[in-house]
VEXDREN-2710 file (C-alpha; in Angstrom, 1 decimal):
% VEXDREN-2710
k/r/px/py/pz
1/MET/22.2/15.6/-6.5
2/ILE/20.1/12.8/-5.2
3/GLY/20.7/9.2/-6.0
4/VAL/21.5/5.8/-4.3
5/ASP/25.2/6.7/-4.1
6/THR/24.2/9.8/-2.1
7/LEU/21.3/8.4/0.1
8/GLY/22.3/4.7/0.2
9/LYS/19.7/2.0/-0.2
10/ASP/18.6/2.1/3.4
11/ALA/17.2/5.7/2.9
12/CYS/15.6/5.7/-0.5
13/THR/11.9/4.8/-0.6
14/CYS/11.7/5.3/-4.5
15/CYS/8.8/7.7/-4.1
16/HIS/9.5/9.1/-7.6
17/ALA/9.5/12.7/-6.5
18/CYS/13.0/13.2/-8.0
19/VAL/11.9/11.7/-11.3
20/ALA/8.9/13.9/-11.4
21/VAL/10.7/17.1/-10.7
22/CYS/13.7/16.6/-13.1
23/ARG/13.3/19.1/-16.0
24/VAL/15.5/17.3/-18.4
25/GLY/14.2/13.7/-17.6
26/CYS/17.7/12.4/-16.8
27/ILE/16.6/10.3/-13.9
28/GLU/15.3/6.8/-14.6
29/ILE/14.2/4.0/-12.2
30/VAL/16.4/0.8/-12.3
31/ALA/16.2/-2.4/-10.3
32/ASP/18.9/-4.1/-8.3
33/ASP/19.4/-7.8/-8.2
34/ASP/16.8/-8.3/-5.6
35/GLY/14.2/-6.3/-7.7
36/PHE/14.1/-3.1/-5.6
37/GLU/13.9/0.0/-7.7
38/TYR/16.1/3.1/-7.3
39/PRO/16.6/6.3/-9.1
40/ALA/19.7/6.5/-11.4
41/ILE/21.0/9.7/-12.9
42/ASP/22.4/10.1/-16.4
43/SER/25.3/12.4/-15.5
44/SER/25.9/13.3/-19.2
45/ARG/22.4/15.0/-19.2
46/CYS/22.3/16.3/-15.7
47/MET/22.1/20.2/-15.3
48/LYS/23.3/19.9/-11.7
49/CYS/20.4/22.1/-10.6
50/ASN/19.8/20.0/-7.4
51/GLU/16.1/20.1/-7.7
52/CYS/16.0/16.4/-7.1
53/TYR/17.7/16.8/-3.8
54/SER/15.2/19.6/-2.8
55/VAL/12.2/17.2/-3.1
56/CYS/14.0/14.2/-1.5
57/GLN/12.2/13.2/1.7
58/LYS/15.6/12.6/3.4
59/SER/16.8/16.1/2.8
60/VAL/14.8/17.4/5.8
61/PRO/13.6/15.9/9.0
62/ILE/10.1/14.4/9.0
63/THR/8.2/16.0/11.8
64/ALA/5.6/14.2/13.9
65/ASN/1.8/14.6/13.5
66/ASN/-0.3/15.7/16.4
67/GLY/-4.0/15.8/17.1
68/THR/-5.0/12.5/15.6
69/THR/-8.6/11.4/16.0
70/ALA/-9.6/7.7/15.6
71/TYR/-12.8/6.1/14.5
72/ALA/-14.2/2.6/13.9
73/ALA/-16.2/2.8/10.6
74/LYS/-18.0/0.8/8.0
75/ALA/-20.0/1.6/4.9
76/LYS/-23.7/1.0/5.3
77/SER/-23.7/-0.7/1.9
78/ASN/-22.8/-4.3/2.3
79/GLY/-21.9/-4.3/-1.5
80/VAL/-19.5/-1.5/-1.0
81/ARG/-17.7/-3.4/1.9
82/ALA/-17.8/-6.8/0.0
83/ALA/-15.7/-5.1/-2.8
84/SER/-13.2/-3.6/-0.2
85/SER/-10.5/-4.9/1.9
86/SER/-12.1/-3.9/5.2
87/GLY/-15.0/-1.3/5.8
88/GLY/-15.3/0.4/2.4
89/ILE/-14.3/3.8/3.6
90/PHE/-11.9/4.5/0.8
91/SER/-14.6/3.7/-1.7
92/LEU/-17.0/6.3/-0.1
93/LEU/-14.2/8.9/0.0
94/ALA/-13.3/8.3/-3.6
95/SER/-16.8/8.3/-4.9
96/CYS/-17.5/11.5/-3.2
97/VAL/-14.5/13.2/-4.8
98/LEU/-15.7/12.0/-8.2
99/GLN/-19.2/13.4/-7.5
100/LYS/-17.4/16.7/-6.9
101/GLY/-16.0/16.6/-10.4
102/GLY/-12.5/15.5/-9.0
103/CYS/-10.3/12.6/-9.6
104/VAL/-8.7/9.8/-7.5
105/TYR/-5.2/8.4/-7.7
106/GLY/-4.3/5.1/-6.2
107/ALA/-2.6/1.7/-6.9
108/ALA/-4.0/-0.6/-9.5
109/ILE/-2.8/-4.0/-10.9
110/GLY/-1.9/-3.6/-14.6
111/HIS/-0.5/-5.7/-17.3
112/ASN/1.6/-8.7/-16.2
113/ALA/0.4/-8.1/-12.6
114/VAL/2.5/-4.9/-12.2
115/VAL/1.2/-2.6/-9.5
116/GLU/1.1/0.9/-10.6
117/HIS/-0.4/4.3/-9.6
118/VAL/-3.2/5.3/-12.0
119/ARG/-5.7/8.3/-12.3
120/ALA/-9.5/7.5/-11.9
121/ALA/-12.0/10.0/-13.1
122/ASP/-15.0/7.6/-13.2
123/GLU/-16.4/4.8/-11.2
124/GLU/-15.3/2.1/-13.7
125/THR/-11.6/3.0/-13.3
126/LEU/-12.1/3.5/-9.6
127/CYS/-12.9/-0.2/-9.2
128/ARG/-9.3/-0.9/-10.0
129/LEU/-8.1/1.1/-7.0
130/ARG/-10.1/-0.8/-4.4
131/GLY/-8.5/-3.4/-2.2
132/SER/-5.0/-3.9/-0.8
133/LYS/-2.0/-4.6/-3.0
134/TYR/1.0/-6.1/-1.2
135/VAL/3.6/-5.0/-3.7
136/GLN/5.3/-1.6/-4.1
137/SER/3.5/0.4/-6.7
138/ARG/5.3/2.4/-9.4
139/VAL/4.3/6.0/-9.2
140/GLY/6.0/7.1/-12.4
141/LEU/4.9/10.7/-13.4
142/VAL/1.7/10.6/-11.5
143/TYR/2.7/13.6/-9.2
144/GLN/2.9/15.7/-12.4
145/HIS/-0.7/14.8/-13.2
146/VAL/-1.8/15.6/-9.6
147/LEU/-0.2/19.1/-10.0
148/GLU/-2.1/19.6/-13.3
149/ASP/-5.4/18.7/-11.7
150/LEU/-4.9/21.0/-8.7
151/ALA/-3.9/23.8/-11.0
152/LEU/-7.3/23.4/-12.6
153/LYS/-8.9/23.7/-9.2
154/ARG/-10.2/20.1/-9.2
155/TRP/-10.5/18.0/-6.0
156/VAL/-8.0/15.3/-5.8
157/LEU/-7.8/12.3/-3.5
158/PHE/-4.3/10.7/-3.5
159/SER/-4.1/7.3/-1.9
160/GLY/-0.8/5.7/-1.2
161/THR/1.7/4.6/1.3
162/PRO/3.1/7.1/3.8
163/CYS/6.3/7.7/1.9
164/GLN/4.4/8.1/-1.4
165/ILE/2.3/10.9/0.3
166/GLY/5.6/12.4/1.6
167/GLY/7.0/12.4/-1.9
168/LEU/3.9/14.1/-3.3
169/ARG/4.0/16.7/-0.5
170/LYS/7.6/17.5/-1.2
171/TYR/7.0/17.8/-5.0
172/LEU/3.9/20.0/-4.7
173/GLY/5.6/22.2/-2.1
174/HIS/8.6/22.7/-4.3
175/LYS/6.2/23.7/-7.2
176/GLY/4.4/26.1/-4.9
177/ILE/0.9/24.5/-5.7
178/ASP/-2.0/25.2/-3.6
179/GLY/-3.1/22.0/-1.9
180/LYS/-6.5/23.2/-0.6
181/LYS/-8.3/20.7/-2.7
182/LEU/-5.9/17.9/-2.1
183/ILE/-6.9/15.0/0.2
184/CYS/-4.0/12.7/1.1
185/GLN/-4.9/9.3/2.4
186/ASP/-2.4/6.7/3.4
187/VAL/-2.4/3.3/5.1
188/ILE/-0.8/1.7/8.0
189/CYS/2.0/0.2/6.0
190/LEU/3.8/-3.0/7.0
191/GLY/6.4/-2.4/4.2
192/VAL/6.7/-3.0/0.6
193/PRO/8.1/-6.0/-1.4
194/PRO/9.6/-5.7/-4.8
195/TYR/7.7/-6.6/-8.0
196/LYS/10.4/-9.3/-8.7
197/ALA/9.3/-11.3/-5.7
198/TRP/5.7/-11.1/-6.6
199/ARG/6.5/-12.0/-10.2
200/LYS/8.5/-15.1/-9.1
201/TYR/5.7/-16.3/-6.9
202/LEU/3.3/-15.9/-9.9
203/ASP/5.7/-17.7/-12.2
204/ASP/5.9/-20.6/-9.8
205/LEU/2.1/-20.9/-9.9
206/ASN/2.2/-20.6/-13.7
207/PHE/0.2/-17.4/-13.9
208/HIS/1.3/-15.1/-16.7
209/GLY/0.0/-12.2/-18.6
210/ASP/-3.1/-10.3/-17.5
211/ILE/-4.7/-11.8/-14.3
212/THR/-7.3/-10.8/-11.7
213/VAL/-5.9/-10.6/-8.2
214/ASN/-7.6/-10.0/-4.9
215/PHE/-5.0/-10.0/-2.0
216/ARG/-7.8/-9.9/0.7
217/ASP/-10.7/-12.1/-0.7
218/LYS/-13.4/-12.1/2.0
219/ARG/-15.6/-14.9/1.0
220/LYS/-14.5/-16.8/4.2
221/GLY/-14.9/-13.7/6.3
222/TRP/-13.0/-10.4/6.8
223/THR/-10.9/-12.0/9.6
224/LYS/-10.0/-15.0/7.4
225/PRO/-8.8/-13.4/4.3
226/SER/-7.5/-15.3/1.2
227/LEU/-5.3/-14.6/-1.8
228/LEU/-7.2/-15.1/-5.0
229/ILE/-5.6/-15.2/-8.4
230/SER/-7.4/-16.0/-11.7
231/ASP/-6.4/-15.9/-15.3
232/GLY/-10.0/-16.7/-16.6
233/LYS/-9.2/-20.4/-17.1
234/ARG/-8.2/-21.4/-13.6
235/THR/-8.4/-19.9/-10.1
236/TYR/-6.0/-20.2/-7.2
237/ILE/-7.4/-19.3/-3.8
238/ARG/-5.7/-19.9/-0.4
239/ARG/-6.0/-18.4/3.1
240/ASN/-3.4/-15.7/3.8
241/ARG/-2.1/-17.6/6.8
242/TYR/-1.2/-20.5/4.5
243/ASN/-0.2/-19.2/1.1
244/ALA/3.5/-18.5/0.7
245/TYR/3.4/-15.0/-0.6
246/SER/1.2/-13.6/2.2
247/MET/3.3/-15.5/4.7
248/ALA/6.4/-13.9/3.5
249/PHE/4.9/-10.5/3.3
250/LEU/3.5/-10.6/6.9
251/SER/6.8/-11.9/8.2
252/GLY/8.7/-8.8/6.8
253/ILE/11.3/-11.0/5.1
254/MET/11.1/-9.4/1.6
255/HIS/10.6/-5.7/2.4
256/ARG/12.5/-2.7/0.9
257/PRO/15.6/-1.8/3.0
258/SER/14.1/1.7/3.8
259/CYS/11.0/0.1/5.2
260/TYR/12.9/-1.1/8.3
261/MET/14.1/2.4/8.9
262/CYS/10.8/4.1/8.0
263/GLY/10.7/7.8/8.9
264/TYR/7.0/7.6/9.2
265/ARG/6.7/5.2/12.1
266/ASP/5.7/6.7/15.6
267/MET/2.7/8.3/14.0
268/ARG/4.7/10.7/11.8
269/TYR/2.1/10.6/9.0
270/GLN/1.9/13.5/6.5
271/SER/-1.6/12.5/5.3
272/ASP/-5.0/14.0/6.1
273/ILE/-6.4/10.5/6.7
274/THR/-5.0/7.1/7.5
275/LEU/-7.1/4.1/6.7
276/ALA/-6.5/0.5/7.9
277/ASP/-8.4/-2.6/9.2
278/PHE/-9.7/-2.2/12.6
279/TRP/-8.0/-5.3/14.1
280/GLY/-9.0/-5.9/17.6
281/ILE/-12.5/-4.5/17.0
282/HIS/-14.1/-7.5/18.7
283/GLU/-12.4/-6.4/22.0
284/VAL/-12.8/-2.7/21.6
285/LEU/-16.5/-2.5/20.2
286/PRO/-17.9/-6.1/20.1
287/ASP/-21.3/-4.9/19.0
288/PHE/-19.7/-3.0/16.1
289/ALA/-17.7/-6.0/14.9
290/ASP/-18.7/-7.4/11.6
291/GLU/-17.2/-10.2/9.4
292/CYS/-17.9/-8.0/6.3
293/GLY/-15.2/-5.7/7.5
294/VAL/-14.6/-2.7/9.8
295/SER/-12.1/0.1/9.1
296/LEU/-9.9/2.2/11.4
297/ILE/-10.0/5.8/10.4
298/MET/-7.3/8.2/11.7
299/SER/-7.9/11.8/10.9
300/HIS/-4.8/13.9/11.3
301/THR/-5.9/17.3/10.0
302/ARG/-9.0/19.6/10.1
303/LYS/-9.3/19.0/6.3
304/GLY/-9.5/15.2/6.9
305/GLU/-11.9/15.6/9.7
306/ASP/-14.2/17.9/7.8
307/PHE/-14.2/15.7/4.7
308/PHE/-15.9/12.9/6.6
309/GLY/-18.9/15.2/6.8
310/PHE/-19.6/14.6/3.1
311/ILE/-19.9/10.9/3.6
312/GLY/-21.4/10.7/7.1
313/GLY/-24.8/9.6/5.7
314/GLU/-23.2/6.6/4.0
315/MET/-21.2/5.1/6.9
316/GLU/-21.5/4.1/10.5
317/ALA/-18.8/5.5/12.7
318/VAL/-17.9/5.4/16.3
319/LYS/-15.2/7.6/17.8
320/VAL/-12.6/5.6/19.9
321/PRO/-9.5/6.5/21.9
322/LEU/-6.4/6.4/19.9
323/GLU/-4.6/4.1/22.2
324/LYS/-7.4/1.5/21.9
325/ALA/-7.5/1.9/18.2
326/LEU/-3.8/1.2/17.9
327/HIS/-3.8/-1.8/20.3
328/GLY/-4.5/-4.1/17.4
329/ASN/-2.5/-2.0/14.9
330/LYS/0.9/-1.7/16.6
331/ARG/2.7/-1.3/13.2
332/ALA/1.3/2.2/13.1
333/ALA/3.6/3.2/15.9
334/THR/6.5/0.7/15.8
335/GLY/7.0/-0.2/12.2
336/MET/8.7/-3.4/10.9
337/GLU/12.0/-4.8/12.2
338/PRO/14.6/-6.3/9.8
339/HIS/14.1/-10.1/9.4
340/PRO/17.4/-11.9/10.2
341/ASP/17.1/-14.2/7.0
342/ARG/16.0/-11.4/4.5
343/ASP/19.1/-11.5/2.4
344/ALA/19.3/-15.3/2.3
345/PHE/15.6/-15.4/1.3
346/LEU/15.9/-12.8/-1.5
347/PHE/19.0/-14.6/-2.9
348/GLU/17.2/-18.0/-2.8
349/ILE/14.1/-17.0/-4.6
350/ARG/16.2/-15.7/-7.5
351/THR/16.6/-19.3/-8.8
352/GLY/14.7/-21.6/-6.3
353/ARG/11.0/-21.9/-5.7
354/PHE/9.3/-19.2/-3.7
355/SER/7.4/-21.6/-1.6
356/LYS/10.5/-23.6/-0.6
357/ALA/12.2/-20.6/0.6
358/VAL/9.2/-19.6/2.7
359/VAL/9.2/-23.1/4.3
360/LYS/12.9/-22.7/5.0
361/TYR/13.1/-19.1/6.3
362/VAL/9.7/-17.9/7.5
363/LYS/8.7/-18.9/11.1
364/GLY/6.0/-21.6/11.0
365/GLY/6.4/-22.1/7.3
366/TRP/7.2/-25.8/7.7
367/LEU/4.4/-26.5/10.0
368/LYS/1.9/-24.6/7.7
369/TRP/3.2/-26.5/4.7
370/ILE/2.5/-29.8/6.4
371/ALA/-1.0/-28.5/7.4
372/ASN/-1.7/-27.5/3.7
373/ALA/-0.6/-30.8/2.4
374/GLY/-2.8/-32.7/4.9
375/ARG/-5.8/-30.6/3.9
376/ARG/-5.1/-31.3/0.2
377/ILE/-4.8/-35.0/0.8
378/LEU/-8.1/-35.0/2.8
379/ARG/-9.9/-33.0/0.2
380/ASN/-8.7/-35.3/-2.6
381/SER/-9.8/-38.4/-0.6
382/ARG/-13.3/-37.0/-0.3
383/ASN/-13.4/-36.4/-4.0
END
């Protein structure tokens, strides 16, 4: 049977496949002291069927993906791109699936700023799925809903991290479900922090209840993104290179243990399509660069390649050599290395202020704190 005692925390991604497949519902998700969630089995109810083990991503080797084609792309609509983290390609794919009578699954920010996977069958709900979320999303029983939609011959676009795509693939394969109408789209993932760290950061800023969050606000430009948080009464906005949460995320100091041993690094994607920001576009295609955002598309399968034919009229795209596409996105191949102060950082934010832990443990944190303080003093003096 699967579980943390069997896999160890370094291996479990908490993809929720084991939760979805359990026929008696004896697996629940519990958080450890650092806030990372893991499956726990109620042995008194377990039937010892081992189905949870059969869908675990660590029960079989993950094979490499071959034949990837890369593109620089952006939606022709500036409105679509303005509402997206980069070039708006996810929005085009998702809208296309909805027009075909299908549905879209992706991460949304819910009550109390919890990030969770939800089902969107209309444009209004789809808006919640746009944009990056730098927190691990809770999948829950979404895989079961995907199965139900596919059984009804609906088109389904599932968007998530590479390990969530892997979990879905394992679950559907175990159920023997035909995935001809399933499009799996993942992202170049830097790793996932726990909700507890995100919640701590919000508490320190005194944001509670339902809030609006944009992890990649582009009002200062795509290459100068900001974190925006609003509760309707006040708004916090600060460049990602200076706000404490983004600094901690980009440093890799608060990621899940399995992220540092990710089985999907070295281009081992199980998706049809991978989307990311096309960092380095100014060097690769300077005439294509745009401060409203440019996406990197990596198509891994014939299905993924063919699907772009449906949205070709709504986007501009240029094929680029894969090595050039990855030059500014090295994490697609190398993954994230463990941060030497990770354990100390996670321990300190349990009781101390998030920002102080960043100043203490994140490289450059002290200098950026000084720069921030200087800007605030200058701004106040002008007022």
